[in-house]
All heavy atoms as TSV, in Angstrom:
chain	resi	resn	atom	element	x	y	z
A	1	SER	N	N	49.868	-24.199	130.174
A	1	SER	CA	C	49.913	-22.771	130.450
A	1	SER	C	C	48.500	-22.204	130.517
A	1	SER	O	O	47.545	-22.808	130.041
A	1	SER	CB	C	50.736	-22.059	129.393
A	1	SER	OG	O	50.063	-22.056	128.163
A	2	ILE	N	N	48.366	-21.038	131.059
A	2	ILE	CA	C	47.052	-20.415	131.256
A	2	ILE	C	C	46.421	-20.078	129.915
A	2	ILE	O	O	45.246	-20.342	129.676
A	2	ILE	CB	C	47.184	-19.156	132.131
A	2	ILE	CG1	C	47.634	-19.555	133.536
A	2	ILE	CG2	C	45.862	-18.417	132.215
A	2	ILE	CD1	C	47.984	-18.386	134.420
A	3	ALA	N	N	47.205	-19.498	129.015
A	3	ALA	CA	C	46.681	-19.094	127.711
A	3	ALA	C	C	46.602	-20.263	126.741
A	3	ALA	O	O	45.989	-20.150	125.689
A	3	ALA	CB	C	47.544	-17.994	127.115
A	4	ASN	N	N	47.241	-21.378	127.073
A	4	ASN	CA	C	47.295	-22.552	126.209
A	4	ASN	C	C	47.869	-22.215	124.830
A	4	ASN	O	O	47.442	-22.752	123.823
A	4	ASN	CB	C	45.919	-23.220	126.098
A	4	ASN	CG	C	46.036	-24.667	125.697
A	4	ASN	OD1	O	47.085	-25.271	125.835
A	4	ASN	ND2	N	44.951	-25.216	125.188
A	5	SER	N	N	48.828	-21.315	124.818
A	5	SER	CA	C	49.460	-20.884	123.575
A	5	SER	C	C	50.812	-21.562	123.437
A	5	SER	O	O	51.697	-21.399	124.284
A	5	SER	CB	C	49.641	-19.362	123.566
A	5	SER	OG	O	50.452	-18.979	122.482
A	6	TYR	N	N	50.967	-22.318	122.371
A	6	TYR	CA	C	52.223	-23.014	122.129
A	6	TYR	C	C	53.349	-22.023	121.832
A	6	TYR	O	O	54.475	-22.197	122.307
A	6	TYR	CB	C	52.048	-23.999	120.987
A	6	TYR	CG	C	53.301	-24.752	120.671
A	6	TYR	CD1	C	53.812	-25.671	121.564
A	6	TYR	CD2	C	53.998	-24.520	119.507
A	6	TYR	CE1	C	54.970	-26.354	121.303
A	6	TYR	CE2	C	55.156	-25.190	119.234
A	6	TYR	CZ	C	55.636	-26.111	120.130
A	6	TYR	OH	O	56.796	-26.768	119.868
A	7	ALA	N	N	53.048	-20.989	121.067
A	7	ALA	CA	C	54.072	-19.996	120.726
A	7	ALA	C	C	54.557	-19.261	121.965
A	7	ALA	O	O	55.754	-18.991	122.112
A	7	ALA	CB	C	53.517	-19.000	119.711
A	8	LEU	N	N	53.646	-18.957	122.869
A	8	LEU	CA	C	54.021	-18.251	124.093
A	8	LEU	C	C	54.904	-19.119	124.987
A	8	LEU	O	O	55.914	-18.637	125.517
A	8	LEU	CB	C	52.754	-17.857	124.852
A	8	LEU	CG	C	52.736	-16.436	125.369
A	8	LEU	CD1	C	52.197	-15.559	124.261
A	8	LEU	CD2	C	51.866	-16.354	126.574
A	9	SER	N	N	54.547	-20.381	125.145
A	9	SER	CA	C	55.332	-21.246	126.025
A	9	SER	C	C	56.705	-21.551	125.425
A	9	SER	O	O	57.701	-21.608	126.148
A	9	SER	CB	C	54.582	-22.534	126.322
A	9	SER	OG	O	54.392	-23.284	125.153
A	10	SER	N	N	56.791	-21.716	124.121
A	10	SER	CA	C	58.100	-21.974	123.518
A	10	SER	C	C	58.977	-20.725	123.553
A	10	SER	O	O	60.187	-20.821	123.763
A	10	SER	CB	C	57.944	-22.478	122.088
A	10	SER	OG	O	57.331	-21.515	121.275
A	11	ALA	N	N	58.377	-19.552	123.394
A	11	ALA	CA	C	59.150	-18.311	123.496
A	11	ALA	C	C	59.652	-18.105	124.920
A	11	ALA	O	O	60.785	-17.642	125.128
A	11	ALA	CB	C	58.305	-17.127	123.052
A	12	ALA	N	N	58.835	-18.471	125.895
A	12	ALA	CA	C	59.264	-18.337	127.289
A	12	ALA	C	C	60.426	-19.274	127.592
A	12	ALA	O	O	61.383	-18.884	128.276
A	12	ALA	CB	C	58.096	-18.632	128.213
A	13	ARG	N	N	60.360	-20.486	127.083
A	13	ARG	CA	C	61.473	-21.422	127.302
A	13	ARG	C	C	62.745	-20.926	126.620
A	13	ARG	O	O	63.837	-21.043	127.161
A	13	ARG	CB	C	61.107	-22.809	126.788
A	13	ARG	CG	C	60.119	-23.509	127.658
A	13	ARG	CD	C	59.874	-24.925	127.174
A	13	ARG	NE	N	58.829	-25.538	127.959
A	13	ARG	CZ	C	57.562	-25.614	127.589
A	13	ARG	NH1	N	57.169	-25.113	126.444
A	13	ARG	NH2	N	56.672	-26.195	128.359
A	14	HIS	N	N	62.585	-20.384	125.433
A	14	HIS	CA	C	63.749	-19.873	124.711
A	14	HIS	C	C	64.358	-18.682	125.436
A	14	HIS	O	O	65.585	-18.584	125.565
A	14	HIS	CB	C	63.352	-19.489	123.286
A	14	HIS	CG	C	64.495	-19.031	122.466
A	14	HIS	ND1	N	64.721	-17.706	122.198
A	14	HIS	CD2	C	65.506	-19.716	121.881
A	14	HIS	CE1	C	65.814	-17.597	121.478
A	14	HIS	NE2	N	66.305	-18.798	121.270
A	15	ASN	N	N	63.524	-17.779	125.933
A	15	ASN	CA	C	64.041	-16.621	126.661
A	15	ASN	C	C	64.702	-17.029	127.969
A	15	ASN	O	O	65.710	-16.438	128.368
A	15	ASN	CB	C	62.921	-15.619	126.925
A	15	ASN	CG	C	62.539	-14.862	125.682
A	15	ASN	OD1	O	63.318	-14.741	124.751
A	15	ASN	ND2	N	61.324	-14.351	125.659
A	16	SER	N	N	64.149	-18.023	128.645
A	16	SER	CA	C	64.789	-18.470	129.888
A	16	SER	C	C	66.131	-19.139	129.598
A	16	SER	O	O	67.078	-18.987	130.372
A	16	SER	CB	C	63.865	-19.401	130.661
A	16	SER	OG	O	63.611	-20.559	129.928
A	17	SER	N	N	66.231	-19.854	128.484
A	17	SER	CA	C	67.527	-20.440	128.128
A	17	SER	C	C	68.537	-19.354	127.771
A	17	SER	O	O	69.728	-19.495	128.069
A	17	SER	CB	C	67.385	-21.437	126.984
A	17	SER	OG	O	67.174	-20.781	125.760
A	18	ASP	N	N	68.080	-18.265	127.150
A	18	ASP	CA	C	68.975	-17.136	126.877
A	18	ASP	C	C	69.477	-16.508	128.171
A	18	ASP	O	O	70.648	-16.142	128.277
A	18	ASP	CB	C	68.264	-16.077	126.039
A	18	ASP	CG	C	68.130	-16.477	124.589
A	18	ASP	OD1	O	68.818	-17.416	124.157
A	18	ASP	OD2	O	67.317	-15.834	123.881
A	19	CYS	N	N	68.597	-16.399	129.153
A	19	CYS	CA	C	68.989	-15.839	130.450
A	19	CYS	C	C	70.025	-16.732	131.119
A	19	CYS	O	O	71.035	-16.242	131.640
A	19	CYS	CB	C	67.757	-15.674	131.326
A	19	CYS	SG	S	68.102	-14.960	132.931
A	20	ILE	N	N	69.790	-18.024	131.096
A	20	ILE	CA	C	70.754	-18.969	131.676
A	20	ILE	C	C	72.082	-18.891	130.932
A	20	ILE	O	O	73.156	-18.924	131.545
A	20	ILE	CB	C	70.183	-20.402	131.647
A	20	ILE	CG1	C	69.012	-20.519	132.616
A	20	ILE	CG2	C	71.250	-21.433	131.984
A	20	ILE	CD1	C	68.221	-21.793	132.457
A	21	ALA	N	N	72.026	-18.753	129.611
A	21	ALA	CA	C	73.253	-18.662	128.815
A	21	ALA	C	C	74.044	-17.401	129.162
A	21	ALA	O	O	75.277	-17.446	129.260
A	21	ALA	CB	C	72.910	-18.672	127.331
A	22	LEU	N	N	73.356	-16.293	129.361
A	22	LEU	CA	C	74.059	-15.054	129.712
A	22	LEU	C	C	74.722	-15.156	131.078
A	22	LEU	O	O	75.867	-14.726	131.254
A	22	LEU	CB	C	73.086	-13.876	129.688
A	22	LEU	CG	C	72.672	-13.388	128.313
A	22	LEU	CD1	C	71.551	-12.364	128.427
A	22	LEU	CD2	C	73.859	-12.780	127.593
A	23	ILE	N	N	74.018	-15.729	132.032
A	23	ILE	CA	C	74.591	-15.872	133.373
A	23	ILE	C	C	75.789	-16.818	133.337
A	23	ILE	O	O	76.843	-16.528	133.917
A	23	ILE	CB	C	73.521	-16.367	134.362
A	23	ILE	CG1	C	72.471	-15.275	134.580
A	23	ILE	CG2	C	74.137	-16.776	135.687
A	23	ILE	CD1	C	71.243	-15.737	135.317
A	24	THR	N	N	75.646	-17.935	132.630
A	24	THR	CA	C	76.737	-18.897	132.530
A	24	THR	C	C	77.949	-18.284	131.840
A	24	THR	O	O	79.089	-18.479	132.274
A	24	THR	CB	C	76.287	-20.147	131.753
A	24	THR	OG1	O	75.017	-20.546	132.208
A	24	THR	CG2	C	77.248	-21.289	131.947
A	25	SER	N	N	77.717	-17.541	130.784
A	25	SER	CA	C	78.827	-16.910	130.060
A	25	SER	C	C	79.520	-15.860	130.918
A	25	SER	O	O	80.746	-15.734	130.883
A	25	SER	CB	C	78.307	-16.258	128.781
A	25	SER	OG	O	77.748	-17.217	127.941
A	26	PHE	N	N	78.739	-15.120	131.691
A	26	PHE	CA	C	79.324	-14.107	132.570
A	26	PHE	C	C	80.215	-14.754	133.623
A	26	PHE	O	O	81.344	-14.317	133.859
A	26	PHE	CB	C	78.217	-13.285	133.227
A	26	PHE	CG	C	78.718	-12.266	134.205
A	26	PHE	CD1	C	79.346	-11.116	133.755
A	26	PHE	CD2	C	78.575	-12.467	135.558
A	26	PHE	CE1	C	79.825	-10.172	134.651
A	26	PHE	CE2	C	79.042	-11.540	136.459
A	26	PHE	CZ	C	79.672	-10.387	136.007
A	27	VAL	N	N	79.717	-15.808	134.252
A	27	VAL	CA	C	80.499	-16.511	135.270
A	27	VAL	C	C	81.753	-17.117	134.649
A	27	VAL	O	O	82.855	-17.020	135.206
A	27	VAL	CB	C	79.640	-17.583	135.966
A	27	VAL	CG1	C	80.482	-18.480	136.851
A	27	VAL	CG2	C	78.532	-16.932	136.774
A	28	ALA	N	N	81.606	-17.728	133.468
A	28	ALA	CA	C	82.752	-18.367	132.814
A	28	ALA	C	C	83.794	-17.340	132.395
A	28	ALA	O	O	84.999	-17.592	132.520
A	28	ALA	CB	C	82.287	-19.163	131.605
A	29	SER	N	N	83.362	-16.179	131.911
A	29	SER	CA	C	84.336	-15.172	131.493
A	29	SER	C	C	85.066	-14.585	132.694
A	29	SER	O	O	86.229	-14.177	132.569
A	29	SER	CB	C	83.664	-14.067	130.677
A	29	SER	OG	O	82.737	-13.370	131.465
A	30	ASN	N	N	84.424	-14.555	133.857
A	30	ASN	CA	C	85.129	-14.113	135.065
A	30	ASN	C	C	86.067	-15.194	135.586
A	30	ASN	O	O	87.149	-14.883	136.078
A	30	ASN	CB	C	84.133	-13.717	136.156
A	30	ASN	CG	C	83.499	-12.383	135.870
A	30	ASN	OD1	O	84.082	-11.525	135.217
A	30	ASN	ND2	N	82.283	-12.196	136.350
A	31	MET	N	N	85.658	-16.446	135.481
A	31	MET	CA	C	86.512	-17.550	135.943
A	31	MET	C	C	87.759	-17.700	135.080
A	31	MET	O	O	88.776	-18.208	135.553
A	31	MET	CB	C	85.731	-18.867	135.920
A	31	MET	CG	C	84.746	-19.025	137.047
A	31	MET	SD	S	83.826	-20.562	136.915
A	31	MET	CE	C	85.105	-21.763	137.228
A	32	MET	N	N	87.683	-17.263	133.848
A	32	MET	CA	C	88.811	-17.412	132.932
A	32	MET	C	C	90.055	-16.700	133.459
A	32	MET	O	O	91.179	-17.112	133.179
A	32	MET	CB	C	88.434	-16.854	131.564
A	32	MET	CG	C	89.433	-17.143	130.484
A	32	MET	SD	S	88.912	-16.515	128.902
A	32	MET	CE	C	89.212	-14.776	129.127
A	33	TYR	N	N	89.868	-15.670	134.253
A	33	TYR	CA	C	91.001	-14.886	134.751
A	33	TYR	C	C	91.503	-15.362	136.114
A	33	TYR	O	O	92.391	-14.746	136.679
A	33	TYR	CB	C	90.623	-13.404	134.819
A	33	TYR	CG	C	90.352	-12.840	133.449
A	33	TYR	CD1	C	89.066	-12.515	133.063
A	33	TYR	CD2	C	91.388	-12.667	132.539
A	33	TYR	CE1	C	88.813	-12.013	131.794
A	33	TYR	CE2	C	91.148	-12.169	131.279
A	33	TYR	CZ	C	89.860	-11.844	130.912
A	33	TYR	OH	O	89.609	-11.355	129.664
A	34	TRP	N	N	90.941	-16.451	136.635
A	34	TRP	CA	C	91.446	-16.987	137.892
A	34	TRP	C	C	92.866	-17.495	137.687
A	34	TRP	O	O	93.236	-17.964	136.611
A	34	TRP	CB	C	90.572	-18.118	138.381
A	34	TRP	CG	C	89.230	-17.706	138.896
A	34	TRP	CD1	C	88.719	-16.447	138.961
A	34	TRP	CD2	C	88.222	-18.570	139.402
A	34	TRP	NE1	N	87.458	-16.481	139.484
A	34	TRP	CE2	C	87.125	-17.768	139.761
A	34	TRP	CE3	C	88.141	-19.939	139.582
A	34	TRP	CZ2	C	85.966	-18.301	140.297
A	34	TRP	CZ3	C	86.990	-20.470	140.117
A	34	TRP	CH2	C	85.924	-19.656	140.476
A	35	GLU	N	N	93.638	-17.440	138.740
A	35	GLU	CA	C	95.027	-17.896	138.675
A	35	GLU	C	C	95.083	-19.415	138.582
A	35	GLU	O	O	94.208	-20.118	139.090
A	35	GLU	CB	C	95.782	-17.433	139.918
A	35	GLU	CG	C	95.952	-15.924	140.005
A	35	GLU	CD	C	96.854	-15.391	138.915
A	35	GLU	OE1	O	97.853	-16.042	138.576
A	35	GLU	OE2	O	96.529	-14.313	138.390
A	36	ASN	N	N	96.134	-19.908	137.949
A	36	ASN	CA	C	96.314	-21.357	137.891
A	36	ASN	C	C	96.827	-21.864	139.237
A	36	ASN	O	O	97.343	-21.112	140.039
A	36	ASN	CB	C	97.244	-21.752	136.754
A	36	ASN	CG	C	98.560	-21.030	136.811
A	36	ASN	OD1	O	98.778	-20.175	137.643
A	36	ASN	ND2	N	99.445	-21.368	135.923
A	37	ASN	N	N	96.627	-23.152	139.461
A	37	ASN	CA	C	97.076	-23.759	140.712
A	37	ASN	C	C	97.641	-25.142	140.408
A	37	ASN	O	O	97.851	-25.488	139.252
A	37	ASN	CB	C	95.927	-23.813	141.729
A	37	ASN	CG	C	94.703	-24.510	141.177
A	37	ASN	OD1	O	94.804	-25.420	140.360
A	37	ASN	ND2	N	93.539	-24.088	141.636
A	38	GLU	N	N	97.872	-25.944	141.460
A	38	GLU	CA	C	98.476	-27.263	141.250
A	38	GLU	C	C	97.550	-28.202	140.481
A	38	GLU	O	O	97.998	-28.984	139.648
A	38	GLU	CB	C	98.831	-27.886	142.600
A	38	GLU	CG	C	99.980	-27.193	143.285
A	38	GLU	CD	C	100.269	-27.782	144.655
A	38	GLU	OE1	O	99.698	-28.837	144.996
A	38	GLU	OE2	O	101.068	-27.181	145.378
A	39	LYS	N	N	96.259	-28.118	140.741
A	39	LYS	CA	C	95.314	-28.991	140.036
A	39	LYS	C	C	95.033	-28.494	138.621
A	39	LYS	O	O	94.827	-29.282	137.715
A	39	LYS	CB	C	93.995	-29.075	140.806
A	39	LYS	CG	C	94.053	-29.924	142.025
A	39	LYS	CD	C	92.666	-30.077	142.617
A	39	LYS	CE	C	92.686	-31.021	143.788
A	39	LYS	NZ	N	91.341	-31.196	144.353
A	40	LYS	N	N	94.982	-27.206	138.452
A	40	LYS	CA	C	94.683	-26.602	137.146
A	40	LYS	C	C	95.913	-25.840	136.658
A	40	LYS	O	O	95.962	-24.619	136.651
A	40	LYS	CB	C	93.499	-25.632	137.252
A	40	LYS	CG	C	92.257	-26.218	137.840
A	40	LYS	CD	C	91.569	-27.094	136.831
A	40	LYS	CE	C	90.240	-27.551	137.407
A	40	LYS	NZ	N	89.562	-28.474	136.562
A	41	SER	N	N	96.911	-26.568	136.216
A	41	SER	CA	C	98.156	-25.932	135.796
A	41	SER	C	C	97.980	-25.079	134.541
A	41	SER	O	O	98.729	-24.150	134.308
A	41	SER	CB	C	99.234	-26.991	135.561
A	41	SER	OG	O	98.799	-27.875	134.543
A	42	TYR	N	N	96.957	-25.391	133.734
A	42	TYR	CA	C	96.696	-24.611	132.526
A	42	TYR	C	C	95.797	-23.421	132.814
A	42	TYR	O	O	95.506	-22.618	131.933
A	42	TYR	CB	C	96.068	-25.500	131.449
A	42	TYR	CG	C	94.801	-26.191	131.908
A	42	TYR	CD1	C	93.576	-25.571	131.804
A	42	TYR	CD2	C	94.857	-27.468	132.453
A	42	TYR	CE1	C	92.436	-26.193	132.249
A	42	TYR	CE2	C	93.717	-28.095	132.884
A	42	TYR	CZ	C	92.503	-27.458	132.779
A	42	TYR	OH	O	91.373	-28.086	133.211
A	43	GLY	N	N	95.320	-23.313	134.030
A	43	GLY	CA	C	94.415	-22.229	134.393
A	43	GLY	C	C	92.969	-22.618	134.126
A	43	GLY	O	O	92.625	-23.790	134.035
A	44	TYR	N	N	92.134	-21.642	134.004
A	44	TYR	CA	C	90.705	-21.872	133.806
A	44	TYR	C	C	90.233	-21.373	132.441
A	44	TYR	O	O	89.091	-21.011	132.266
A	44	TYR	CB	C	89.912	-21.176	134.913
A	44	TYR	CG	C	90.083	-21.833	136.256
A	44	TYR	CD1	C	91.149	-21.510	137.087
A	44	TYR	CD2	C	89.187	-22.789	136.680
A	44	TYR	CE1	C	91.300	-22.122	138.314
A	44	TYR	CE2	C	89.322	-23.405	137.904
A	44	TYR	CZ	C	90.389	-23.065	138.720
A	44	TYR	OH	O	90.537	-23.677	139.926
A	45	SER	N	N	91.110	-21.372	131.462
A	45	SER	CA	C	90.753	-20.848	130.144
A	45	SER	C	C	89.741	-21.712	129.410
A	45	SER	O	O	89.026	-21.230	128.534
A	45	SER	CB	C	92.002	-20.667	129.285
A	45	SER	OG	O	92.642	-21.909	129.114
A	46	MET	N	N	89.649	-22.982	129.772
A	46	MET	CA	C	88.709	-23.884	129.101
A	46	MET	C	C	87.277	-23.742	129.622
A	46	MET	O	O	86.362	-24.332	129.072
A	46	MET	CB	C	89.159	-25.330	129.276
A	46	MET	CG	C	90.524	-25.606	128.687
A	46	MET	SD	S	90.554	-25.397	126.917
A	46	MET	CE	C	89.917	-26.963	126.418
A	47	VAL	N	N	87.082	-22.963	130.668
A	47	VAL	CA	C	85.753	-22.828	131.263
A	47	VAL	C	C	84.778	-22.201	130.265
A	47	VAL	O	O	83.611	-22.588	130.207
A	47	VAL	CB	C	85.833	-21.997	132.565
A	47	VAL	CG1	C	84.467	-21.663	133.104
A	47	VAL	CG2	C	86.629	-22.750	133.605
A	48	GLU	N	N	85.251	-21.257	129.474
A	48	GLU	CA	C	84.367	-20.625	128.485
A	48	GLU	C	C	83.872	-21.635	127.457
A	48	GLU	O	O	82.713	-21.605	127.062
A	48	GLU	CB	C	85.087	-19.481	127.776
A	48	GLU	CG	C	85.113	-18.211	128.573
A	48	GLU	CD	C	85.690	-17.061	127.772
A	48	GLU	OE1	O	86.595	-17.283	126.963
A	48	GLU	OE2	O	85.202	-15.936	127.974
A	49	ILE	N	N	84.737	-22.530	127.045
A	49	ILE	CA	C	84.340	-23.556	126.082
A	49	ILE	C	C	83.316	-24.498	126.698
A	49	ILE	O	O	82.320	-24.864	126.062
A	49	ILE	CB	C	85.581	-24.319	125.579
A	49	ILE	CG1	C	86.495	-23.372	124.821
A	49	ILE	CG2	C	85.180	-25.505	124.725
A	49	ILE	CD1	C	87.846	-23.931	124.500
A	50	LEU	N	N	83.522	-24.883	127.948
A	50	LEU	CA	C	82.569	-25.749	128.630
A	50	LEU	C	C	81.221	-25.047	128.827
A	50	LEU	O	O	80.164	-25.673	128.702
A	50	LEU	CB	C	83.134	-26.202	129.971
A	50	LEU	CG	C	84.303	-27.164	129.897
A	50	LEU	CD1	C	84.875	-27.422	131.286
A	50	LEU	CD2	C	83.892	-28.458	129.245
A	51	ALA	N	N	81.246	-23.748	129.110
A	51	ALA	CA	C	80.003	-22.996	129.259
A	51	ALA	C	C	79.254	-22.920	127.934
A	51	ALA	O	O	78.019	-23.061	127.899
A	51	ALA	CB	C	80.301	-21.597	129.781
A	52	ALA	N	N	79.973	-22.726	126.846
A	52	ALA	CA	C	79.333	-22.693	125.529
A	52	ALA	C	C	78.737	-24.050	125.184
A	52	ALA	O	O	77.633	-24.133	124.626
A	52	ALA	CB	C	80.342	-22.269	124.467
A	53	PHE	N	N	79.437	-25.119	125.541
A	53	PHE	CA	C	78.930	-26.467	125.304
A	53	PHE	C	C	77.666	-26.728	126.126
A	53	PHE	O	O	76.686	-27.277	125.622
A	53	PHE	CB	C	80.017	-27.490	125.641
A	53	PHE	CG	C	79.609	-28.911	125.397
A	53	PHE	CD1	C	79.386	-29.370	124.106
A	53	PHE	CD2	C	79.460	-29.788	126.447
A	53	PHE	CE1	C	79.004	-30.673	123.871
A	53	PHE	CE2	C	79.086	-31.098	126.234
A	53	PHE	CZ	C	78.854	-31.544	124.939
A	54	LEU	N	N	77.675	-26.298	127.369
A	54	LEU	CA	C	76.503	-26.441	128.221
A	54	LEU	C	C	75.318	-25.657	127.650
A	54	LEU	O	O	74.193	-26.161	127.610
A	54	LEU	CB	C	76.816	-25.965	129.643
A	54	LEU	CG	C	75.655	-25.946	130.612
A	54	LEU	CD1	C	75.246	-27.371	130.961
A	54	LEU	CD2	C	76.016	-25.173	131.858
A	55	ASN	N	N	75.573	-24.454	127.185
A	55	ASN	CA	C	74.517	-23.642	126.579
A	55	ASN	C	C	73.953	-24.317	125.335
A	55	ASN	O	O	72.740	-24.311	125.114
A	55	ASN	CB	C	75.036	-22.250	126.234
A	55	ASN	CG	C	75.332	-21.426	127.453
A	55	ASN	OD1	O	74.781	-21.653	128.519
A	55	ASN	ND2	N	76.227	-20.464	127.312
A	56	ALA	N	N	74.810	-24.900	124.530
A	56	ALA	CA	C	74.349	-25.595	123.325
A	56	ALA	C	C	73.486	-26.798	123.679
A	56	ALA	O	O	72.448	-27.038	123.047
A	56	ALA	CB	C	75.541	-26.033	122.481
A	57	ILE	N	N	73.883	-27.536	124.704
A	57	ILE	CA	C	73.096	-28.692	125.125
A	57	ILE	C	C	71.725	-28.264	125.634
A	57	ILE	O	O	70.702	-28.883	125.305
A	57	ILE	CB	C	73.858	-29.508	126.194
A	57	ILE	CG1	C	75.024	-30.227	125.549
A	57	ILE	CG2	C	72.936	-30.503	126.896
A	57	ILE	CD1	C	75.918	-30.946	126.524
A	58	VAL	N	N	71.690	-27.190	126.408
A	58	VAL	CA	C	70.409	-26.695	126.929
A	58	VAL	C	C	69.490	-26.276	125.787
A	58	VAL	O	O	68.295	-26.604	125.780
A	58	VAL	CB	C	70.640	-25.536	127.921
A	58	VAL	CG1	C	69.347	-24.811	128.247
A	58	VAL	CG2	C	71.278	-26.050	129.197
A	59	VAL	N	N	70.019	-25.574	124.796
A	59	VAL	CA	C	69.197	-25.135	123.664
A	59	VAL	C	C	68.673	-26.331	122.869
A	59	VAL	O	O	67.508	-26.364	122.462
A	59	VAL	CB	C	70.003	-24.165	122.763
A	59	VAL	CG1	C	69.296	-23.910	121.454
A	59	VAL	CG2	C	70.234	-22.855	123.481
A	60	VAL	N	N	69.521	-27.337	122.667
A	60	VAL	CA	C	69.088	-28.533	121.935
A	60	VAL	C	C	68.003	-29.273	122.710
A	60	VAL	O	O	66.999	-29.722	122.137
A	60	VAL	CB	C	70.297	-29.448	121.631
A	60	VAL	CG1	C	69.846	-30.819	121.169
A	60	VAL	CG2	C	71.187	-28.804	120.589
A	61	LEU	N	N	68.171	-29.401	124.015
A	61	LEU	CA	C	67.162	-30.084	124.822
A	61	LEU	C	C	65.833	-29.337	124.827
A	61	LEU	O	O	64.767	-29.952	124.718
A	61	LEU	CB	C	67.670	-30.277	126.251
A	61	LEU	CG	C	68.783	-31.294	126.436
A	61	LEU	CD1	C	69.252	-31.314	127.887
A	61	LEU	CD2	C	68.321	-32.667	126.008
A	62	ILE	N	N	65.894	-28.038	124.938
A	62	ILE	CA	C	64.654	-27.248	124.896
A	62	ILE	C	C	64.003	-27.358	123.521
A	62	ILE	O	O	62.788	-27.504	123.410
A	62	ILE	CB	C	64.932	-25.781	125.285
A	62	ILE	CG1	C	65.234	-25.693	126.778
A	62	ILE	CG2	C	63.747	-24.885	124.940
A	62	ILE	CD1	C	65.647	-24.329	127.245
A	63	GLY	N	N	64.802	-27.320	122.474
A	63	GLY	CA	C	64.262	-27.484	121.125
A	63	GLY	C	C	63.618	-28.842	120.929
A	63	GLY	O	O	62.542	-28.961	120.326
A	64	ALA	N	N	64.260	-29.884	121.451
A	64	ALA	CA	C	63.687	-31.227	121.345
A	64	ALA	C	C	62.371	-31.322	122.104
A	64	ALA	O	O	61.408	-31.945	121.627
A	64	ALA	CB	C	64.675	-32.261	121.865
A	65	TYR	N	N	62.312	-30.696	123.269
A	65	TYR	CA	C	61.067	-30.724	124.039
A	65	TYR	C	C	59.957	-29.950	123.325
A	65	TYR	O	O	58.800	-30.369	123.339
A	65	TYR	CB	C	61.288	-30.174	125.449
A	65	TYR	CG	C	60.051	-30.265	126.297
A	65	TYR	CD1	C	59.617	-31.492	126.768
A	65	TYR	CD2	C	59.322	-29.139	126.623
A	65	TYR	CE1	C	58.474	-31.598	127.536
A	65	TYR	CE2	C	58.173	-29.219	127.386
A	65	TYR	CZ	C	57.760	-30.456	127.846
A	65	TYR	OH	O	56.621	-30.554	128.595
A	66	ILE	N	N	60.300	-28.843	122.705
A	66	ILE	CA	C	59.306	-28.059	121.954
A	66	ILE	C	C	58.773	-28.882	120.785
A	66	ILE	O	O	57.563	-28.896	120.515
A	66	ILE	CB	C	59.920	-26.721	121.487
A	66	ILE	CG1	C	60.107	-25.794	122.684
A	66	ILE	CG2	C	59.054	-26.048	120.441
A	66	ILE	CD1	C	60.896	-24.543	122.380
A	67	ILE	N	N	59.656	-29.574	120.093
A	67	ILE	CA	C	59.211	-30.432	118.987
A	67	ILE	C	C	58.327	-31.560	119.508
A	67	ILE	O	O	57.292	-31.874	118.914
A	67	ILE	CB	C	60.434	-30.981	118.217
A	67	ILE	CG1	C	61.119	-29.849	117.464
A	67	ILE	CG2	C	60.026	-32.099	117.273
A	67	ILE	CD1	C	62.448	-30.223	116.859
A	68	TYR	N	N	58.715	-32.159	120.643
A	68	TYR	CA	C	57.909	-33.217	121.240
A	68	TYR	C	C	56.508	-32.703	121.583
A	68	TYR	O	O	55.503	-33.366	121.319
A	68	TYR	CB	C	58.611	-33.735	122.496
A	68	TYR	CG	C	57.747	-34.641	123.338
A	68	TYR	CD1	C	57.497	-35.952	122.948
A	68	TYR	CD2	C	57.176	-34.177	124.526
A	68	TYR	CE1	C	56.703	-36.788	123.721
A	68	TYR	CE2	C	56.377	-35.000	125.300
A	68	TYR	CZ	C	56.139	-36.295	124.889
A	68	TYR	OH	O	55.343	-37.110	125.648
A	69	GLU	N	N	56.421	-31.510	122.184
A	69	GLU	CA	C	55.129	-30.918	122.510
A	69	GLU	C	C	54.299	-30.640	121.264
A	69	GLU	O	O	53.094	-30.854	121.254
A	69	GLU	CB	C	55.322	-29.619	123.291
A	69	GLU	CG	C	55.071	-29.733	124.745
A	69	GLU	CD	C	55.063	-28.369	125.416
A	69	GLU	OE1	O	55.027	-27.334	124.723
A	69	GLU	OE2	O	55.111	-28.365	126.642
A	70	ALA	N	N	54.951	-30.166	120.217
A	70	ALA	CA	C	54.235	-29.848	118.986
A	70	ALA	C	C	53.648	-31.109	118.350
A	70	ALA	O	O	52.493	-31.115	117.912
A	70	ALA	CB	C	55.157	-29.139	118.006
A	71	VAL	N	N	54.436	-32.159	118.332
A	71	VAL	CA	C	53.948	-33.421	117.752
A	71	VAL	C	C	52.828	-33.982	118.617
A	71	VAL	O	O	51.820	-34.492	118.097
A	71	VAL	CB	C	55.124	-34.431	117.617
A	71	VAL	CG1	C	54.612	-35.817	117.266
A	71	VAL	CG2	C	56.100	-33.942	116.564
A	72	ALA	N	N	52.950	-33.880	119.924
A	72	ALA	CA	C	51.899	-34.365	120.818
A	72	ALA	C	C	50.597	-33.593	120.610
A	72	ALA	O	O	49.508	-34.158	120.672
A	72	ALA	CB	C	52.359	-34.265	122.261
A	73	ARG	N	N	50.704	-32.300	120.354
A	73	ARG	CA	C	49.488	-31.500	120.111
A	73	ARG	C	C	48.845	-31.824	118.776
A	73	ARG	O	O	47.641	-31.665	118.612
A	73	ARG	CB	C	49.812	-30.017	120.169
A	73	ARG	CG	C	49.943	-29.517	121.573
A	73	ARG	CD	C	49.932	-28.024	121.594
A	73	ARG	NE	N	50.149	-27.565	122.949
A	73	ARG	CZ	C	49.962	-26.324	123.322
A	73	ARG	NH1	N	49.570	-25.436	122.438
A	73	ARG	NH2	N	50.154	-25.977	124.564
A	74	LEU	N	N	49.643	-32.250	117.809
A	74	LEU	CA	C	49.070	-32.610	116.520
A	74	LEU	C	C	48.204	-33.866	116.631
A	74	LEU	O	O	47.230	-34.021	115.900
A	74	LEU	CB	C	50.170	-32.835	115.496
A	74	LEU	CG	C	50.866	-31.579	114.983
A	74	LEU	CD1	C	52.031	-31.949	114.085
A	74	LEU	CD2	C	49.892	-30.697	114.246
A	75	TYR	N	N	48.595	-34.758	117.527
A	75	TYR	CA	C	47.815	-35.987	117.714
A	75	TYR	C	C	46.829	-35.768	118.813
A	75	TYR	O	O	45.892	-36.274	119.067
A	75	TYR	CB	C	48.729	-37.165	118.035
A	75	TYR	CG	C	49.591	-37.556	116.869
A	75	TYR	CD1	C	50.951	-37.360	116.886
A	75	TYR	CD2	C	49.030	-38.110	115.745
A	75	TYR	CE1	C	51.756	-37.720	115.823
A	75	TYR	CE2	C	49.817	-38.467	114.655
A	75	TYR	CZ	C	51.172	-38.272	114.710
A	75	TYR	OH	O	51.962	-38.622	113.662
């Protein structure tokens, strides 16, 4: 980064993951009300759970990368 600030870059990654989480949750909450069909006889109610799982994976991956960067800077 330009400022070479670890706190700034990790905060930016965290904020971008929050933005992605909000967009994903919005799309999933709208998809939940879609009508069921032959392929999805139960409807789309599980989409919210999958979106939450995706958000959790993204946060864990970003956290792991931040830890990796921090350890790399220590050495």
